[in-house]
N, CA, C and O atoms as a GROMACS GRO file, in nm:
protein
  372
    1MET      N    1   1.819   4.338  13.870
    1MET     CA    2   1.890   4.406  13.765
    1MET      C    3   1.923   4.546  13.812
    1MET      O    4   1.837   4.615  13.868
    2GLY      N    5   2.044   4.587  13.790
    2GLY     CA    6   2.082   4.722  13.829
    2GLY      C    7   2.232   4.738  13.821
    2GLY      O    8   2.307   4.641  13.810
    3GLY      N    9   2.274   4.862  13.825
    3GLY     CA   10   2.415   4.892  13.814
    3GLY      C   11   2.492   4.866  13.941
    3GLY      O   12   2.440   4.882  14.052
    4GLU      N   13   2.613   4.826  13.924
    4GLU     CA   14   2.704   4.801  14.037
    4GLU      C   15   2.840   4.860  14.002
    4GLU      O   16   2.880   4.861  13.886
    5ALA      N   17   2.908   4.909  14.102
    5ALA     CA   18   3.044   4.959  14.082
    5ALA      C   19   3.141   4.841  14.074
    5ALA      O   20   3.123   4.740  14.142
    6ILE      N   21   3.242   4.855  13.992
    6ILE     CA   22   3.345   4.751  13.980
    6ILE      C   23   3.443   4.771  14.095
    6ILE      O   24   3.496   4.880  14.113
    7PRO      N   25   3.467   4.666  14.173
    7PRO     CA   26   3.555   4.680  14.290
    7PRO      C   27   3.699   4.705  14.248
    7PRO      O   28   3.745   4.653  14.147
    8PRO      N   29   3.772   4.786  14.327
    8PRO     CA   30   3.911   4.814  14.293
    8PRO      C   31   4.004   4.694  14.313
    8PRO      O   32   4.108   4.685  14.247
    9ASN      N   33   3.968   4.601  14.402
    9ASN     CA   34   4.051   4.484  14.428
    9ASN      C   35   3.983   4.361  14.369
    9ASN      O   36   3.896   4.300  14.432
   10ILE      N   37   4.023   4.324  14.249
   10ILE     CA   38   3.960   4.214  14.175
   10ILE      C   39   3.988   4.079  14.242
   10ILE      O   40   3.910   3.985  14.225
   11ASP      N   41   4.095   4.068  14.317
   11ASP     CA   42   4.130   3.942  14.382
   11ASP      C   43   4.022   3.896  14.479
   11ASP      O   44   4.010   3.777  14.508
   12ARG      N   45   3.943   3.988  14.530
   12ARG     CA   46   3.837   3.953  14.626
   12ARG      C   47   3.709   3.905  14.559
   12ARG      O   48   3.617   3.859  14.627
   13VAL      N   49   3.701   3.914  14.427
   13VAL     CA   50   3.583   3.868  14.354
   13VAL      C   51   3.589   3.716  14.344
   13VAL      O   52   3.688   3.660  14.296
   14GLY      N   53   3.483   3.650  14.390
   14GLY     CA   54   3.480   3.504  14.390
   14GLY      C   55   3.437   3.448  14.256
   14GLY      O   56   3.453   3.512  14.152
   15ASP      N   57   3.383   3.328  14.260
   15ASP     CA   58   3.335   3.262  14.138
   15ASP      C   59   3.225   3.345  14.073
   15ASP      O   60   3.139   3.400  14.140
   16MET      N   61   3.230   3.352  13.942
   16MET     CA   62   3.132   3.431  13.867
   16MET      C   63   3.034   3.340  13.798
   16MET      O   64   3.071   3.237  13.743
   17GLN      N   65   2.907   3.379  13.802
   17GLN     CA   66   2.801   3.310  13.729
   17GLN      C   67   2.710   3.416  13.670
   17GLN      O   68   2.690   3.521  13.730
   18SER      N   69   2.654   3.388  13.552
   18SER     CA   70   2.566   3.484  13.488
   18SER      C   71   2.475   3.414  13.389
   18SER      O   72   2.513   3.313  13.328
   19ASP      N   73   2.355   3.469  13.372
   19ASP     CA   74   2.262   3.423  13.269
   19ASP      C   75   2.270   3.511  13.145
   19ASP      O   76   2.191   3.494  13.053
   20ALA      N   77   2.364   3.603  13.142
   20ALA     CA   78   2.378   3.696  13.030
   20ALA      C   79   2.417   3.622  12.902
   20ALA      O   80   2.485   3.519  12.907
   21MET      N   81   2.372   3.676  12.789
   21MET     CA   82   2.407   3.619  12.659
   21MET      C   83   2.547   3.662  12.616
   21MET      O   84   2.616   3.588  12.545
   22PHE      N   85   2.588   3.782  12.659
   22PHE     CA   86   2.718   3.836  12.619
   22PHE      C   87   2.757   3.951  12.712
   22PHE      O   88   2.676   4.000  12.791
   23ILE      N   89   2.882   3.993  12.699
   23ILE     CA   90   2.933   4.112  12.767
   23ILE      C   91   2.946   4.221  12.661
   23ILE      O   92   3.003   4.196  12.554
   24LEU      N   93   2.895   4.341  12.690
   24LEU     CA   94   2.907   4.453  12.597
   24LEU      C   95   2.982   4.566  12.666
   24LEU      O   96   2.934   4.621  12.765
   25LEU      N   97   3.099   4.600  12.612
   25LEU     CA   98   3.177   4.714  12.661
   25LEU      C   99   3.157   4.830  12.566
   25LEU      O  100   3.188   4.819  12.447
   26VAL      N  101   3.104   4.940  12.617
   26VAL     CA  102   3.080   5.061  12.536
   26VAL      C  103   3.187   5.162  12.575
   26VAL      O  104   3.196   5.202  12.692
   27GLU      N  105   3.267   5.205  12.477
   27GLU     CA  106   3.382   5.291  12.507
   27GLU      C  107   3.342   5.426  12.564
   27GLU      O  108   3.396   5.468  12.666
   28LYS      N  109   3.250   5.494  12.501
   28LYS     CA  110   3.213   5.631  12.542
   28LYS      C  111   3.085   5.630  12.624
   28LYS      O  112   3.001   5.541  12.610
   29ASN      N  113   3.071   5.729  12.708
   29ASN     CA  114   2.957   5.736  12.799
   29ASN      C  115   2.826   5.773  12.727
   29ASN      O  116   2.721   5.723  12.765
   30ALA      N  117   2.830   5.860  12.624
   30ALA     CA  118   2.708   5.904  12.556
   30ALA      C  119   2.632   5.788  12.492
   30ALA      O  120   2.512   5.776  12.516
   31PRO      N  121   2.696   5.701  12.412
   31PRO     CA  122   2.621   5.587  12.358
   31PRO      C  123   2.576   5.490  12.468
   31PRO      O  124   2.472   5.426  12.455
   32TYR      N  125   2.654   5.479  12.574
   32TYR     CA  126   2.615   5.393  12.686
   32TYR      C  127   2.485   5.443  12.749
   32TYR      O  128   2.394   5.365  12.776
   33ILE      N  129   2.478   5.574  12.773
   33ILE     CA  130   2.357   5.632  12.832
   33ILE      C  131   2.238   5.612  12.741
   33ILE      O  132   2.128   5.579  12.787
   34ARG      N  133   2.258   5.631  12.610
   34ARG     CA  134   2.148   5.613  12.515
   34ARG      C  135   2.098   5.468  12.517
   34ARG      O  136   1.977   5.445  12.522
   35LEU      N  137   2.188   5.372  12.514
   35LEU     CA  138   2.148   5.231  12.520
   35LEU      C  139   2.080   5.199  12.652
   35LEU      O  140   1.986   5.119  12.655
   36ALA      N  141   2.126   5.260  12.760
   36ALA     CA  142   2.063   5.238  12.891
   36ALA      C  143   1.922   5.297  12.893
   36ALA      O  144   1.830   5.235  12.945
   37GLU      N  145   1.905   5.418  12.836
   37GLU     CA  146   1.772   5.480  12.829
   37GLU      C  147   1.675   5.394  12.749
   37GLU      O  148   1.557   5.384  12.783
   38ASP      N  149   1.725   5.332  12.643
   38ASP     CA  150   1.642   5.244  12.560
   38ASP      C  151   1.625   5.105  12.621
   38ASP      O  152   1.556   5.020  12.565
   39ARG      N  153   1.688   5.082  12.735
   39ARG     CA  154   1.683   4.954  12.806
   39ARG      C  155   1.725   4.837  12.716
   39ARG      O  156   1.659   4.734  12.708
   40PHE      N  157   1.837   4.859  12.649
   40PHE     CA  158   1.896   4.758  12.560
   40PHE      C  159   1.912   4.624  12.631
   40PHE      O  160   1.890   4.519  12.573
   41TYR      N  161   1.951   4.630  12.757
   41TYR     CA  162   1.976   4.510  12.836
   41TYR      C  163   1.850   4.427  12.862
   41TYR      O  164   1.861   4.309  12.896
   42ASN      N  165   1.731   4.484  12.847
   42ASN     CA  166   1.608   4.406  12.861
   42ASN      C  167   1.580   4.323  12.736
   42ASN      O  168   1.528   4.212  12.746
   43ARG      N  169   1.613   4.377  12.620
   43ARG     CA  170   1.593   4.303  12.495
   43ARG      C  171   1.700   4.197  12.476
   43ARG      O  172   1.673   4.088  12.424
   44PHE      N  173   1.819   4.229  12.517
   44PHE     CA  174   1.932   4.138  12.503
   44PHE      C  175   1.999   4.124  12.639
   44PHE      O  176   2.077   4.210  12.677
   45PRO      N  177   1.970   4.018  12.713
   45PRO     CA  178   2.030   4.001  12.846
   45PRO      C  179   2.183   4.000  12.836
   45PRO      O  180   2.242   3.909  12.778
   46CYS      N  181   2.244   4.102  12.892
   46CYS     CA  182   2.390   4.115  12.878
   46CYS      C  183   2.448   4.183  13.001
   46CYS      O  184   2.377   4.242  13.082
   47ILE      N  185   2.578   4.173  13.012
   47ILE     CA  186   2.654   4.250  13.110
   47ILE      C  187   2.700   4.373  13.035
   47ILE      O  188   2.777   4.365  12.939
   48PHE      N  189   2.652   4.487  13.079
   48PHE     CA  190   2.660   4.613  13.006
   48PHE      C  191   2.755   4.706  13.082
   48PHE      O  192   2.724   4.748  13.193
   49VAL      N  193   2.872   4.738  13.022
   49VAL     CA  194   2.976   4.814  13.092
   49VAL      C  195   3.019   4.932  13.006
   49VAL      O  196   3.029   4.920  12.884
   50THR      N  197   3.045   5.047  13.069
   50THR     CA  198   3.102   5.160  12.997
   50THR      C  199   3.247   5.181  13.041
   50THR      O  200   3.282   5.164  13.158
   51ALA      N  201   3.329   5.217  12.945
   51ALA     CA  202   3.469   5.247  12.974
   51ALA      C  203   3.487   5.395  13.008
   51ALA      O  204   3.592   5.434  13.059
   52LYS      N  205   3.386   5.477  12.981
   52LYS     CA  206   3.391   5.622  13.003
   52LYS      C  207   3.516   5.682  12.940
   52LYS      O  208   3.588   5.760  13.003
   53GLY      N  209   3.541   5.645  12.816
   53GLY     CA  210   3.657   5.698  12.744
   53GLY      C  211   3.778   5.608  12.753
   53GLY      O  212   3.821   5.553  12.652
   54GLN      N  213   3.831   5.592  12.871
   54GLN     CA  214   3.946   5.504  12.890
   54GLN      C  215   3.926   5.426  13.019
   54GLN      O  216   3.919   5.485  13.127
   55PRO      N  217   3.916   5.293  13.008
   55PRO     CA  218   3.890   5.214  13.129
   55PRO      C  219   4.009   5.215  13.225
   55PRO      O  220   4.125   5.211  13.182
   56ASP      N  221   3.979   5.219  13.354
   56ASP     CA  222   4.086   5.213  13.453
   56ASP      C  223   4.136   5.069  13.466
   56ASP      O  224   4.078   4.977  13.408
   57VAL      N  225   4.241   5.051  13.541
   57VAL     CA  226   4.304   4.919  13.555
   57VAL      C  227   4.207   4.818  13.615
   57VAL      O  228   4.199   4.704  13.568
   58ALA      N  229   4.132   4.857  13.718
   58ALA     CA  230   4.038   4.765  13.782
   58ALA      C  231   3.933   4.717  13.684
   58ALA      O  232   3.897   4.599  13.683
   59LYS      N  233   3.883   4.808  13.600
   59LYS     CA  234   3.781   4.770  13.503
   59LYS      C  235   3.838   4.672  13.400
   59LYS      O  236   3.773   4.574  13.365
   60ARG      N  237   3.959   4.699  13.353
   60ARG     CA  238   4.022   4.608  13.256
   60ARG      C  239   4.045   4.470  13.316
   60ARG      O  240   4.020   4.368  13.251
   61LEU      N  241   4.093   4.465  13.440
   61LEU     CA  242   4.116   4.336  13.506
   61LEU      C  243   3.984   4.261  13.530
   61LEU      O  244   3.977   4.140  13.512
   62PHE      N  245   3.880   4.336  13.569
   62PHE     CA  246   3.750   4.274  13.593
   62PHE      C  247   3.692   4.218  13.463
   62PHE      O  248   3.638   4.108  13.463
   63LEU      N  249   3.702   4.293  13.354
   63LEU     CA  250   3.652   4.245  13.225
   63LEU      C  251   3.729   4.121  13.180
   63LEU      O  252   3.670   4.027  13.127
   64ARG      N  253   3.859   4.121  13.201
   64ARG     CA  254   3.939   4.004  13.166
   64ARG      C  255   3.895   3.882  13.247
   64ARG      O  256   3.883   3.772  13.194
   65LYS      N  257   3.872   3.903  13.377
   65LYS     CA  258   3.828   3.794  13.465
   65LYS      C  259   3.693   3.740  13.419
   65LYS      O  260   3.673   3.619  13.414
   66MET      N  261   3.599   3.830  13.385
   66MET     CA  262   3.468   3.786  13.336
   66MET      C  263   3.481   3.707  13.207
   66MET      O  264   3.420   3.602  13.190
   67LYS      N  265   3.562   3.758  13.116
   67LYS     CA  266   3.580   3.691  12.987
   67LYS      C  267   3.637   3.551  13.005
   67LYS      O  268   3.598   3.459  12.933
   68MET      N  269   3.728   3.534  13.100
   68MET     CA  270   3.791   3.404  13.121
   68MET      C  271   3.701   3.308  13.198
   68MET      O  272   3.704   3.187  13.172
   69GLU      N  273   3.622   3.358  13.294
   69GLU     CA  274   3.542   3.269  13.378
   69GLU      C  275   3.403   3.238  13.323
   69GLU      O  276   3.351   3.129  13.345
   70LEU      N  277   3.344   3.333  13.252
   70LEU     CA  278   3.210   3.311  13.197
   70LEU      C  279   3.222   3.261  13.054
   70LEU      O  280   3.307   3.309  12.978
   71VAL      N  281   3.142   3.168  13.018
   71VAL     CA  282   3.148   3.112  12.883
   71VAL      C  283   3.045   3.185  12.796
   71VAL      O  284   2.944   3.128  12.756
   72ILE      N  285   3.073   3.313  12.769
   72ILE     CA  286   2.986   3.395  12.686
   72ILE      C  287   3.071   3.483  12.595
   72ILE      O  288   3.191   3.500  12.618
   73SER      N  289   3.008   3.538  12.492
   73SER     CA  290   3.078   3.624  12.396
   73SER      C  291   3.108   3.760  12.458
   73SER      O  292   3.042   3.802  12.553
   74PHE      N  293   3.208   3.828  12.403
   74PHE     CA  294   3.250   3.960  12.449
   74PHE      C  295   3.251   4.053  12.329
   74PHE      O  296   3.321   4.027  12.231
   75PHE      N  297   3.173   4.161  12.335
   75PHE     CA  298   3.166   4.258  12.226
   75PHE      C  299   3.204   4.396  12.277
   75PHE      O  300   3.185   4.428  12.395
   76GLN      N  301   3.259   4.477  12.185
   76GLN     CA  302   3.293   4.615  12.218
   76GLN      C  303   3.229   4.708  12.117
   76GLN      O  304   3.228   4.680  11.997
   77LEU      N  305   3.178   4.818  12.167
   77LEU     CA  306   3.127   4.925  12.082
   77LEU      C  307   3.220   5.043  12.104
   77LEU      O  308   3.219   5.105  12.210
   78PHE      N  309   3.303   5.075  12.002
   78PHE     CA  310   3.401   5.181  12.019
   78PHE      C  311   3.424   5.253  11.888
   78PHE      O  312   3.393   5.202  11.780
   79TYR      N  313   3.479   5.374  11.899
   79TYR     CA  314   3.516   5.450  11.782
   79TYR      C  315   3.641   5.388  11.723
   79TYR      O  316   3.729   5.342  11.796
   80LEU      N  317   3.649   5.387  11.592
   80LEU     CA  318   3.764   5.324  11.528
   80LEU      C  319   3.878   5.426  11.516
   80LEU      O  320   3.886   5.502  11.420
   81ASN      N  321   3.963   5.425  11.615
   81ASN     CA  322   4.083   5.508  11.613
   81ASN      C  323   4.196   5.432  11.681
   81ASN      O  324   4.175   5.323  11.734
   82LYS      N  325   4.313   5.488  11.679
   82LYS     CA  326   4.431   5.418  11.731
   82LYS      C  327   4.416   5.380  11.878
   82LYS      O  328   4.455   5.271  11.919
   83THR      N  329   4.359   5.470  11.958
   83THR     CA  330   4.343   5.442  12.101
   83THR      C  331   4.248   5.326  12.124
   83THR      O  332   4.274   5.240  12.208
   84SER      N  333   4.137   5.322  12.049
   84SER     CA  334   4.041   5.213  12.063
   84SER      C  335   4.102   5.080  12.024
   84SER      O  336   4.073   4.978  12.087
   85LYS      N  337   4.186   5.079  11.923
   85LYS     CA  338   4.252   4.955  11.884
   85LYS      C  339   4.340   4.903  11.997
   85LYS      O  340   4.353   4.782  12.015
   86TYR      N  341   4.400   4.995  12.073
   86TYR     CA  342   4.482   4.955  12.187
   86TYR      C  343   4.398   4.882  12.291
   86TYR      O  344   4.442   4.780  12.345
   87TYR      N  345   4.277   4.932  12.320
   87TYR     CA  346   4.190   4.867  12.418
   87TYR      C  347   4.156   4.726  12.374
   87TYR      O  348   4.158   4.632  12.454
   88PHE      N  349   4.125   4.712  12.245
   88PHE     CA  350   4.075   4.584  12.194
   88PHE      C  351   4.186   4.482  12.173
   88PHE      O  352   4.173   4.367  12.214
   89PHE      N  353   4.293   4.524  12.109
   89PHE     CA  354   4.397   4.429  12.070
   89PHE      C  355   4.514   4.421  12.168
   89PHE      O  356   4.592   4.327  12.162
   90GLY      N  357   4.527   4.518  12.256
   90GLY     CA  358   4.638   4.518  12.350
   90GLY      C  359   4.751   4.607  12.303
   90GLY      O  360   4.749   4.657  12.191
   91GLU      N  361   4.848   4.625  12.389
   91GLU     CA  362   4.954   4.721  12.361
   91GLU      C  363   5.051   4.675  12.253
   91GLU      O  364   5.127   4.756  12.202
   92ASN      N  365   5.051   4.547  12.217
   92ASN     CA  366   5.143   4.498  12.114
   92ASN      C  367   5.089   4.515  11.974
   92ASN      O  368   5.154   4.475  11.878
   93TYR      N  369   4.970   4.575  11.959
   93TYR     CA  370   4.909   4.590  11.827
   93TYR      C  371   4.987   4.688  11.743
   93TYR      O  372   4.951   4.714  11.628
   0.00000   0.00000   0.00000
């Protein structure tokens, strides 16, 4: 268990497998750090990712790839504002 950087070239990522119960994307870094300090991932086995405000293209592509290849739920913890709705629902919202 430990943190890993998301690779900039998602095409090189092979088949994905995980024992995680869900994927959790945390929009802001402060709540992410708090959940990490509390070791949230030990109580709830999950893939725990921070967007650090606004996720870069590689992170968005990687999350999409995980969501499509892994048969697990995807949750987001974000502030309810127009920008956050764009992340969740896409640009056509």
